[in-house]
N, C-alpha and C positions, 0 to 999 in steps of 0.2 A: 480689786485685790490682786497683788502679784502672784503669778502662777509658780508654784514650787517646781524644782527639777523633777521630782518624783511624779507629780501630777502631769507634767508635760510629757514625760516618757510614756505614761499610761495612755494618754490621749493619742499619741502617735501610733501606739500598738493597736488601739481600737480602730483607728482610721484605716490602717493597713488591712485589718481583718475584714473590713467592709468592702474592699476592692474585689471586683469580679474575678473569678478564677477561670482562665482560658486553657483548655486542653486541646491539643491537636492529635486526633486519633484517625486521621484519614488513611495513613499507611501503617502496615505492620513493619517491624524491623527484623523479625526472625520467624521462621516457619516451624510450626509444631511438628513433632514426629508423626509420620503416617500421612502427611499432606503432600500431594504432588504439585508440581509447578509447571508453568508454561512461559515461553518467551515470545513476546510480540514485537515484530520489527516492521510490519506492514502498516505503518502509522507511527505515532509517538512510541518510543521504545518503552516497553513495560515488562515487568516480571510479576506474574500473577499466580495465585493458587487455583486449584480446581474449582473452588467456590467463587472465584472472581475477585478475591481480595488482592489489591495491589501491594507490592513491597517497594519501599522507597529505594531507588537507585540514585544516590545523592547528587552526583556531579555529571556534567555533560561528557567529560572524558571517560568516566566509568561507563556511561551508557554506550559510548562509541565502542569501547572494548567489548562489552556484552553483545552489541550488534554484530560485530565482525565474527566473534566466536560462534554466535548463533547461526549466522549465514553459512559458516564453514563447519557446522556441527559434525563432530566425530572425525574431523580432519585437523591436522596440526597447523596452527597459525604461527609463523615465525615471530619471535620477539621483535626483530628489526621491522617487520611489516606493521606491527602495532605502533611502534615508535614513529614510523613515517606517516602513519594515518593520523596520529594525534598532533604531530607538529610538522605540518607541510613546509613551513618556512625555516626549518632547522631546529632540531631538538635541543633542549637545555642540557647542561653538563650531566645531571643526574637523571636523565630520562628513563633509563632502565629501572632504576630504583623506584621512580614514581609509578611506572607500570606495575612493578611487583606489588606495590602498596595497594593499587586499585584491584588487582587480582585477589589479594588477601581479603579485601573488604567484600568483594563479590562472593567469595567462598563462604563467608559468614551468613549470607542470605539464603543459600541453596538448601533444598531438601535432599534426602539421601538418594533420590532417583535422578539427580542432576549434579554434576561436579565438574570443576575445572582441574584437569590433570596437567602436570608438568611433563612435557615430552620434548626433548631436544629436537629442533632448535627453538621451541617456544611452548605454547599451551594448546590444549584441545578441550572443547566443551563436550563431555561425554553425556549424551542424552538420547532418548528415543526421538527419532526425527520428527514424528508428528506432534511433539511438544513445542516445536518452533513453528509459528504460523506460516512462515515462508515455505517451509518444507511440506507442511500440510497442504498448502495451496498447490504446490507442484504435484503432490500425490493425487489430489482431486482432479487436476487437469488431465493427468495421464489416464486416470480411470474414465474420465469423460470421453477421451479420444478412443478408448478401447470399447466403449459402450455403443452397441448397435441401436438400441431403443432410444428414440429421441427424448421421450419423457424422462427416462432415467438419466440421460446425459444432461438434460436441462437442470434437474435437481442437483447434480454434482457441480455443474458450472455455477449455479447460484450460490451454493455453499462456499465454493472457492472465492467468488467475488465478494461475498459478505465478510471475508476475513480482512479485507482492506478497510482501514479506518482513517485514511488520509495519505499524505505524502510519506513515503518510506524514509526512514533514517533522517528525520528532520534535524538532528544534532549535527549532521554533516552537510546540510544543504548549502549550496554555493561553492563547494570545494570540488576539485577534480576527482577526488576519491569518491564523492557522493555519486557523481555521474557514472563512474565505472562500476560501482557496486549496485546501483539501482536500475540501470538501463535494462539488463536482462529480465528483471522481474517486472518492470513496467511494460516491456514489450509483451511478456507473457500475459499480463493483465489485459492488454488491448486485444490480443489474440483470443482470450476467453470471451470478451464482449462480442467479437465478431462471430465466434463459433456459437454462442448462445443465440444471437440474432438469426443465424442460419437455421438452427434447430427449431426455433419458435416459428419461423416462417413455414417450415416444412409441415408443421402440425396445425397450421391455420391460426396462429396467435401472434401475428407480427407486431401488433401495437404494444405488446408487453415489453418489447425491446427498445421502444423509441426513446423513452426518458433516459435510460442508461447510455444509449448511443449518443444522445445529444450532449450529455455531460462529458463523456469521454472525448468526443470530437471538439468540445469547447477547450479542453486541455491540450489536445493534439490536433490542431486545425489543419495540418498538412498531411495527416494520415489518411490516404485515399481509401484504404480498405474500410475504415470506419465510415467514411462518407458514403461509400458504395452500399454498405449494409444498411445504413440509415435510409438512403434513398429507396432501397429495395423493400424495406419494411413499410415505409410510408406509402409506396406504390401498392404493395399488397393489401394495405388497409384502405385503399381507395382514396388516397390523399396525394394525387399526382402533382398538384400545384405546390404543395409543401416539398415534395421530392425534388422538383425542378428548382426551387429556391435554394435548397441545400447544394445542388450542383453548381449553381451560379455563384454562390458565396465561396465555395472552394476553388472554382475556376479563377475567380477574380483574385483570390489571395495567392494562389500559385503564380499567377502572372506578375503580381505586384512585388512579391517577396523573393521569388526564385527565377522569374522570367521564363517559366515553363508552362506548357499546356497540360491538361489532365492526362493521366496515363490511360492505357487501353481498358483496364477493368472499369474505371469510372466512366469512360466514354461509352462503353457497351451498356452499362446500367442506364445511362442517360438516354441512349437510343431506344432501349426497351420501354422506358417510361413514355417517350414520345410516340412510339408505334402503337401503344395500347391506350392512348388518351381517348380514343373514340371507340374502343372495343366494348364488348358487352360486360356488364358488371361482374366482378369476381366475388367469390365467397369471402365474406368478411367475418372476423371474429367478433365476439360480443362487445369487446372494448375498442373497436376500431376508431370510434370517434372521440376517444379519450386521449388526451395528451397532458400529462401533469405539468406541462409548461416548459419553456425553453430556458436554459440556464447558460450563462456565459462563464468563461474561465480564462486563465492565462496559460501559456505554454510553459510547462515545467519539465517536460521530458522529451519533447520532439527534437530529433537531431537532423531532420531533413535529409535522411539517407535514402538510398535506393529502396530500402525496405518500406519506407513510408509511401513511396510512389506505387509500390506493387501491393501493399497491404500484407506482405508476408513477414514472418518472424525474422528479425535480424539476429537475435541471440536467444538461446534457451536458458532458463534458470538451471542452476546446478541440480543434479539428481539428488533426491532425498536419501 
């Protein structure tokens, strides 16, 4: 029997009603009153609430604007700088209007304790500095430097390093602006690993620093300060053979890639390991024989400067 138009229409409606309903609720789009917010830039850029709920920052360019305003929190960022950051190869005709549109969209996401203010010649993110993870990181490092007690400093350094969730500002990765913006923070991160290792060795717990130092050295294989600390920790944990292997790997890489010999600090650490290879056993911490494993990586931030040969900080992150 032929189907009437009315019956066909009813069948189509019933079919549609049986289709599964998909709802996307991963991100909030607006913050309720009374909820505070944080900006994360030490890893994928995120805008989150105190409870950890992320707010969707829709486009890459919008995340870049948020990143720069957050890194320069409470300081004016000129509009021209934002335009240059977004369009390295030359901005479109209506670039300023596009930036204004992104700023307007970001303002809709913020809670009352965080705002973007218009101040000639650009914009400023008005926020408590510790609500931006990069500035919180800087505050914790400074507190650790001023701390005389090693145990207290270790806690501060670990809290600071835990703020990193991966490569900073990934939306800018590969650009010249990315290198300029992230290098001071990455240098400070490596300084923190070296300081943590030094403090742990002083209280007889060197093996606790080994895994983190290996990871950092994998990403920055020409950073001699990291290599020296890793060797010293392995040596203090009674693992002289492993310490000597680290030295040989770094020495070979320096020769092949830069045509250089190891610097004074690394040579001195190497000599200390060799001198004590037949000395009496040292006190070892309870985890001396544990090594969570060696991990490899690729160089994402090493710039082969004098700072990497000496293990000293090349740049300091902006004060919070």
